[in-house]
PABA-346998 format. One record per residue (C-alpha): residue in three letters; x, z, y. Coordinates in steps of 0.05 Angstrom, whole numbers, padded with zeros to 5 digits, always signed. Example, Ala and Ser with C-alpha at 12.3 -4.5 7.8 and 13.67 -1.06 7.14 Angstrom:
BEGIN
ala+00246+00156-00090
ser+00273+00143-00021
END
This chain:
BEGIN
met-00553-01390+01206
ser-00589-01334+01244
glu-00621-01276+01208
ser-00696-01284+01197
met-00744-01227+01215
ile-00759-01218+01141
glu-00685-01208+01126
arg-00678-01162+01186
val-00734-01118+01160
ala-00707-01121+01089
arg-00639-01097+01113
ala-00673-01040+01151
cys-00711-01020+01088
trp-00647-01024+01048
gln-00611-00979+01098
thr-00664-00925+01087
gln-00651-00926+01012
thr-00576-00927+01004
ile-00509-00923+01039
arg-00486-00987+01004
ala-00478-01048+01047
trp-00532-01102+01043
glu-00478-01151+01022
asp-00464-01107+00962
ala-00536-01105+00938
his-00553-01140+00873
glu-00597-01202+00879
thr-00655-01165+00847
glu-00647-01108+00898
arg-00648-01157+00955
glu-00709-01192+00928
glu-00745-01126+00922
met-00729-01107+00994
ile-00749-01177+01017
gly-00816-01166+00982
tyr-00825-01100+01018
ala-00806-01132+01084
arg-00855-01189+01075
ala-00911-01140+01058
ala-00895-01098+01119
ile-00895-01158+01166
glu-00959-01185+01135
ala-00992-01117+01147
leu-00978-01125+01222
arg-01020-01189+01225
leu-01082-01148+01236
pro-01067-01103+01295
thr-01101-01036+01305
ser-01145-01026+01366
glu-01090-00983+01396
met-01040-01040+01388
cys-01088-01088+01422
glu-01100-01039+01478
arg-01026-01029+01490
gly-01014-01104+01487
gly-01069-01115+01539
glu-01039-01062+01583
ala-00971-01094+01579
his-01001-01162+01595
gln-01035-01134+01657
arg-00973-01096+01678
tyr-00924-01153+01671
gly-00967-01215+01678
tyr-00937-01284+01683
thr-00894-01302+01742
gln-00842-01356+01752
glu-00789-01302+01750
thr-00814-01277+01682
pro-00824-01335+01634
arg-00880-01333+01583
ala-00832-01320+01526
gly-00808-01258+01562
ile-00879-01233+01572
ala-00895-01247+01499
gly-00836-01205+01479
leu-00857-01147+01524
ile-00928-01150+01496
phe-00903-01154+01425
arg-00857-01094+01435
ala-00914-01054+01467
met-00959-01069+01408
leu-00905-01050+01358
asp-00889-00986+01397
ala-00963-00968+01390
ala-00959-00981+01315
leu-00897-00938+01308
asn-00925-00881+01350
glu-00998-00880+01330
asp-00999-00804+01327
ala-00960-00794+01391
pro-00997-00781+01456
arg-00995-00835+01509
END
């Protein structure tokens, strides 16, 4: 079974808190990190204006072509929007 995005974010949260392996975490610790991960992902549902602007720029830059499938474009736009969220204070 592949790792869900929630578990991926939970593991990333865990790694900022401890040097112990995720597999060694107690069930309650995992549940806590999963709760944090879910909250973080839910917060991304409403993008900032900067995220929308960057996503629009990426869409214009890459557009859809037969060589670049829609899923690839969606990934590029998604990453551009998340980059904006992670670097809100950084100059463009």
